[in-house]
C-alpha positions in Angstrom: 91.0 95.1 58.5 94.1 95.4 60.7 93.7 94.4 64.3 96.1 94.7 67.1 97.7 91.6 68.5 98.4 93.5 71.8 96.7 91.9 74.7 94.6 94.2 76.8 95.3 93.8 80.6 92.3 93.6 82.9 92.2 94.5 86.6 90.5 92.2 89.2 90.2 93.4 92.8 92.9 95.9 92.3 95.4 93.4 90.8 96.3 93.7 87.1 96.7 90.7 84.9 99.9 92.4 83.6 101.5 91.9 87.1 99.8 88.7 88.1 98.5 86.6 85.1 96.2 84.5 87.3 94.6 87.5 89.0 91.2 86.7 87.3 91.2 83.3 89.1 91.6 84.9 92.5 94.8 83.1 93.5 96.6 86.3 94.2 94.0 87.5 96.7 94.4 84.6 99.2 93.8 86.2 102.6 96.3 85.8 105.3 93.7 84.7 107.8 92.8 81.7 105.5 96.5 80.6 105.5 96.7 80.9 109.3 93.5 79.0 109.9 94.5 76.2 107.6 98.0 76.1 109.1 96.8 75.9 112.7 94.2 73.2 111.8 97.1 71.2 110.3 99.1 71.6 113.5 96.2 70.3 115.5 95.8 67.3 113.2 99.5 66.5 113.3 99.5 66.6 117.1 96.4 64.3 117.1 98.5 61.7 115.2 100.6 61.2 118.3 97.7 59.2 119.8 97.7 56.0 117.9 98.9 52.5 117.8 102.5 53.1 116.7 105.1 51.3 118.8 108.4 53.2 118.0 109.4 56.7 118.5 110.5 57.4 114.8 107.0 58.5 113.9 106.8 60.7 117.1 110.1 62.4 116.2 109.0 63.1 112.6 105.7 64.4 113.7 107.2 66.7 116.3 109.9 68.0 113.9 107.4 68.7 111.1 104.8 70.2 113.5 107.5 72.5 114.9 108.6 73.6 111.4 105.0 74.3 110.6 104.5 76.3 113.8 107.6 78.4 113.1 106.5 79.0 109.5 103.0 80.2 110.8 104.5 82.4 113.4 106.8 84.0 110.9 103.9 84.5 108.6 101.7 85.9 111.3 104.2 88.5 112.6 105.7 89.7 109.3 105.1 93.3 108.6 102.1 94.0 106.4 103.7 96.4 103.9 101.3 98.3 101.7 103.9 99.9 99.4 105.1 98.5 96.2 108.7 97.3 96.5 109.5 96.8 92.9 109.4 99.2 89.9 108.1 97.6 86.8 106.9 98.9 83.5 103.3 98.5 84.8 103.5 100.8 87.9 105.2 103.9 86.3 103.4 107.2 86.4 101.0 108.0 83.5 102.9 109.8 80.7 106.3 108.5 81.8 108.7 108.3 78.9 111.7 106.1 79.4 115.0 107.9 78.4 117.0 106.4 75.5 119.9 105.2 77.7 122.0 103.8 74.9 121.8 107.2 73.0 122.5 109.2 76.2 125.5 107.0 76.9 126.9 107.3 73.4 126.4 111.1 73.2 127.3 111.8 76.9 123.9 113.5 77.4 121.2 113.1 80.1 122.5 111.2 83.2 125.9 110.7 81.5 126.6 114.5 81.1 129.0 115.1 84.0 130.8 111.8 84.4 134.4 111.8 85.5 137.2 109.9 83.8 137.0 107.2 86.3 133.3 106.8 85.9 133.7 106.6 82.1 136.3 103.9 82.5 134.0 102.0 84.8 131.5 102.0 81.9 134.3 100.8 79.6 134.3 104.1 77.8 137.8 105.6 76.9 137.7 109.2 78.1 140.0 110.3 75.2 137.6 108.8 72.7 134.6 110.9 73.9 136.6 114.0 74.7 134.9 115.9 71.9 131.5 115.3 73.5 132.4 116.6 76.9 131.3 119.9 78.3 134.1 122.3 79.1 134.1 125.0 81.9 132.9 127.6 79.4 129.7 125.8 78.9 130.3 124.7 75.4 131.3 121.4 74.0 134.9 120.8 73.0 136.1 120.4 69.4 133.7 118.6 67.2 134.8 116.0 64.7 132.7 117.7 62.0 135.0 120.8 62.1 137.6 120.3 59.4 140.7 122.5 58.9 140.3 124.2 62.3 141.9 123.7 65.6 140.3 123.8 69.0 141.6 127.3 69.7 140.1 128.6 66.4 136.7 126.9 67.2 136.5 128.6 70.6 
């Protein structure tokens, strides 16, 4: 019996295990309010550390600097935009039925997105324009001289 070794991805709370492997554990769904509450409680605890039996000001300076950094981080976290759109395109969020073009074939045959490239654009891709001249489309709408035509010139072929 042949079985597939392909792992099936599961979805937990709208998050796929293909995108976030630990989605089943709930780590990807940490609410923003929980981060804010824990952060502000930490700020209050750090401010409470100022009242103690320390004699020097080194502890006070460290506590103030770390508390200030924590407050800045919490404010940046609180006022960042809450974007609901997906910012990255991965293989997991393409439309159903999407077929990825064969980019290597298209580049070698000057088809698809590589059909109307200029000589400068071909050189930028490290392609010698003279080497692929037979694949390029002419103004008449037909391809130039093919290498399979033997014993004929370009004027006889057209």
